[in-house]
C-alpha positions in Angstrom: 97.6 -28.3 -129.4 100.4 -29.2 -126.5 103.7 -29.8 -127.9 104.8 -33.4 -127.4 108.7 -31.7 -126.4 106.9 -31.2 -123.3 106.2 -35.1 -122.4 110.1 -36.0 -122.6 111.5 -38.6 -120.0 114.8 -37.9 -120.2 116.3 -34.5 -120.8 120.3 -35.7 -121.0 121.3 -39.7 -121.8 124.5 -38.8 -119.3 122.0 -38.8 -116.3 120.7 -42.1 -117.5 124.2 -43.5 -118.1 125.6 -42.5 -114.7 122.3 -44.3 -113.1 122.7 -47.6 -115.3 126.5 -47.5 -114.0 126.2 -47.3 -110.6 122.9 -50.2 -110.8 125.7 -51.5 -112.8 128.8 -51.5 -110.0 125.8 -53.1 -107.4 124.7 -55.7 -109.4 128.9 -56.7 -110.2 129.4 -56.4 -106.4 126.2 -57.8 -104.6 124.6 -60.3 -107.6 127.6 -61.6 -109.8 130.3 -61.3 -106.6 128.5 -63.1 -103.9 130.7 -65.2 -102.3 128.5 -67.9 -102.5 128.6 -68.2 -106.1 132.5 -69.1 -105.6 134.3 -72.1 -104.0 135.5 -72.0 -100.0 132.8 -68.5 -100.8 136.1 -66.6 -102.1 135.5 -64.5 -104.8 139.1 -65.1 -105.4 138.6 -68.3 -106.5 137.1 -70.4 -109.3 133.7 -70.4 -109.4 131.1 -73.1 -108.2 131.1 -75.7 -111.4 128.0 -74.3 -113.2 127.2 -71.4 -111.6 127.0 -68.7 -114.2 127.0 -65.8 -112.0 130.4 -66.4 -110.9 131.8 -66.9 -114.0 130.3 -63.8 -115.6 131.9 -62.4 -112.5 135.4 -63.4 -113.6 135.2 -61.5 -116.7 136.8 -58.8 -115.1 136.6 -55.1 -114.6 135.1 -54.7 -118.1 132.3 -56.6 -117.4 130.6 -53.7 -115.0 131.3 -51.3 -117.9 129.8 -53.8 -120.5 126.6 -53.8 -118.1 126.7 -50.1 -118.4 126.1 -50.3 -122.0 123.6 -52.6 -122.0 121.3 -51.0 -119.1 121.4 -48.2 -120.9 120.4 -49.6 -123.8 117.5 -50.9 -122.5 116.8 -47.9 -120.5 116.6 -45.9 -123.5 114.6 -48.5 -125.7 111.6 -48.3 -123.2 112.2 -44.4 -122.8 111.6 -43.9 -126.7 109.0 -46.9 -127.1 107.3 -44.4 -123.9 107.5 -41.4 -126.2 106.8 -42.6 -129.6 103.8 -44.1 -128.3 102.7 -40.9 -127.4 103.5 -39.3 -130.6 101.0 -41.6 -132.3 98.1 -40.8 -130.7 95.3 -42.5 -129.0 94.0 -44.0 -132.0 95.7 -46.1 -134.3 97.8 -43.7 -136.8 96.8 -45.3 -140.2 92.8 -44.5 -139.2 93.5 -41.3 -137.7 95.4 -40.1 -141.1 92.4 -41.5 -143.1 89.8 -39.8 -141.5 91.8 -36.5 -141.5 91.9 -37.2 -145.6 88.3 -38.0 -145.9 87.2 -34.7 -144.2 89.3 -32.6 -145.6 87.9 -34.1 -148.9 84.5 -32.9 -147.8 86.1 -29.6 -146.7 85.4 -29.5 -143.4 88.2 -28.4 -141.4 87.2 -27.7 -138.2 86.0 -30.8 -137.8 89.1 -32.5 -138.9 90.7 -30.1 -136.5 87.9 -31.6 -133.5 90.1 -35.1 -134.1 93.3 -33.9 -134.2 92.7 -32.5 -130.5 91.0 -35.8 -129.5 93.9 -37.3 -131.4 97.1 -35.7 -129.9 100.8 -37.0 -130.6 103.1 -35.3 -132.7 101.2 -36.3 -136.1 97.8 -34.4 -134.8 100.0 -31.1 -133.6 101.5 -30.9 -136.9 98.2 -31.1 -138.8 96.4 -28.7 -136.2 99.1 -26.4 -136.9 98.8 -27.0 -140.6 94.7 -26.4 -140.2 94.7 -23.9 -138.3 97.0 -21.8 -141.0 94.3 -23.1 -143.7 91.7 -21.6 -141.9 94.1 -18.2 -141.6 94.6 -18.3 -145.2 91.0 -18.6 -145.8 90.8 -15.0 -144.6 93.6 -13.7 -146.0 92.2 -11.3 -149.0 96.2 -9.7 -149.7 97.9 -12.7 -150.8 98.0 -14.9 -154.0 97.0 -18.6 -154.3 100.2 -19.2 -154.9 101.6 -17.3 -151.8 99.0 -19.0 -149.7 99.8 -22.6 -151.0 103.4 -21.4 -150.3 102.4 -20.0 -146.8 100.6 -23.9 -145.7 103.7 -25.2 -146.9 106.0 -23.3 -144.4 103.9 -24.0 -141.7 103.7 -27.9 -142.0 107.4 -27.5 -142.9 108.2 -25.5 -139.3 105.4 -27.5 -137.4 107.3 -31.1 -138.5 110.4 -29.8 -138.1 110.0 -29.0 -134.6 108.4 -32.0 -133.3 110.8 -34.6 -134.9 113.5 -33.7 -133.4 111.8 -34.7 -130.1 111.1 -38.1 -131.4 114.9 -38.3 -132.7 115.7 -38.2 -129.3 118.4 -40.7 -127.9 118.6 -42.5 -130.7 122.3 -41.0 -131.8 122.9 -42.4 -128.3 121.9 -46.1 -129.3 123.6 -45.9 -132.5 127.0 -45.4 -130.8 126.0 -48.1 -127.8 125.3 -50.0 -131.0 129.2 -50.1 -131.9 130.9 -49.0 -128.4 129.3 -52.2 -127.2 130.5 -54.6 -129.6 134.5 -52.6 -128.9 134.2 -53.1 -125.1 133.7 -56.7 -125.4 137.1 -56.8 -127.9 138.3 -54.7 -125.6 137.8 -57.3 -122.7 138.2 -60.0 -125.0 142.0 -58.7 -125.1 142.8 -58.2 -121.8 141.5 -62.0 -121.5 144.1 -63.2 -124.0 146.8 -61.3 -122.4 146.1 -62.8 -119.2 146.1 -66.2 -120.4 148.9 -65.7 -122.6 150.7 -64.9 -119.8 149.5 -67.7 -117.5 151.2 -70.2 -120.4 154.4 -68.2 -120.3 154.9 -67.8 -116.6 158.0 -69.8 -115.1 157.4 -72.4 -113.4 154.9 -74.1 -115.7 151.2 -73.7 -116.6 149.1 -71.6 -113.9 145.6 -73.5 -114.3 143.8 -71.0 -112.3 145.4 -67.6 -113.7 144.6 -69.7 -117.7 141.2 -70.6 -116.6 140.2 -66.8 -115.6 142.0 -65.2 -118.3 140.0 -67.5 -120.6 136.7 -66.9 -118.8 137.4 -62.4 -118.9 137.6 -63.4 -122.7 134.7 -65.0 -123.4 132.6 -63.2 -120.5 133.3 -59.9 -122.3 132.9 -61.1 -125.8 129.3 -62.5 -125.5 128.3 -59.4 -122.7 129.8 -57.0 -125.8 127.8 -58.9 -128.8 125.0 -59.1 -127.0 124.6 -55.0 -125.9 125.6 -54.5 -129.5 123.0 -56.7 -130.7 120.2 -54.8 -128.3 121.1 -51.2 -129.5 121.0 -52.3 -133.2 117.6 -53.6 -132.8 116.2 -50.8 -131.0 117.9 -47.9 -133.2 116.4 -49.9 -136.3 113.6 -50.1 -135.3 112.4 -47.2 -133.4 114.3 -45.2 -136.8 111.6 -47.2 -138.6 108.8 -46.2 -136.4 109.5 -42.2 -136.4 110.0 -42.9 -140.5 106.2 -44.3 -140.2 105.5 -40.7 -138.8 106.4 -38.7 -140.7 105.2 -40.1 -143.9 102.0 -39.9 -142.5 102.4 -36.4 -141.8 103.9 -35.8 -145.6 100.5 -37.7 -146.7 98.3 -35.3 -144.6 100.1 -32.2 -145.3 100.0 -33.5 -149.2 96.7 -33.8 -148.4 96.0 -29.9 -146.9 97.5 -28.7 -149.6 95.8 -30.1 -152.4 92.5 -29.6 -150.7 93.3 -25.7 -150.7 94.7 -25.7 -154.2 91.6 -27.9 -155.5 88.6 -25.4 -153.2 89.9 -21.6 -153.7 
């Protein structure tokens, strides 16, 4: 069967991050920094009252950095959705597992393989490989029953070890962004507060423009950082749970294959 590893969309998250950085810079300069968002059409002035785009722009150079992380989270989340959906196969996974187990109970191995070929996906690929080994062991007259069972179990484990890494691709990046997004927001917040306190302590009284800019930088980066960390955490936990479900289905059917062979031979 075709391996799902050939269906990878992105082989390296570095290219995704680079592309998101370029998009983030363009958004920061052309959208957030559009002169129409500011008083007297000057980005150096305060944003127009109620203009959120201009307010976000005042968050400073940290904004495109956090925006890069947020876009990366969104892109990788979509990529994982597509990859894991393909790994599930065409039919509902629960029904597929039930069909395979029913055929195993009847000893219809060829029919089970035919369903795997129609289903496609990681689970079907692992089961197909295990059923191949099942048929191969039926023809083997040299090994003992215990050795044959061990061979089927080994084939199951090897096939699983080939498929699972492709499912977990880019998940470590999402896990890293969970913390990194929040830390970048905190970094921007500290810079904004430094600017605010510097304006308060400057000679000649309080610079209201510098003070408001510093507060905006602090609050905007805090909001962006929290949003990025939250999105990354939700995506990571969601896809981890889906992968756990896939591996559970593989283990369930794999146990049934071994038990079926043990009971009928």
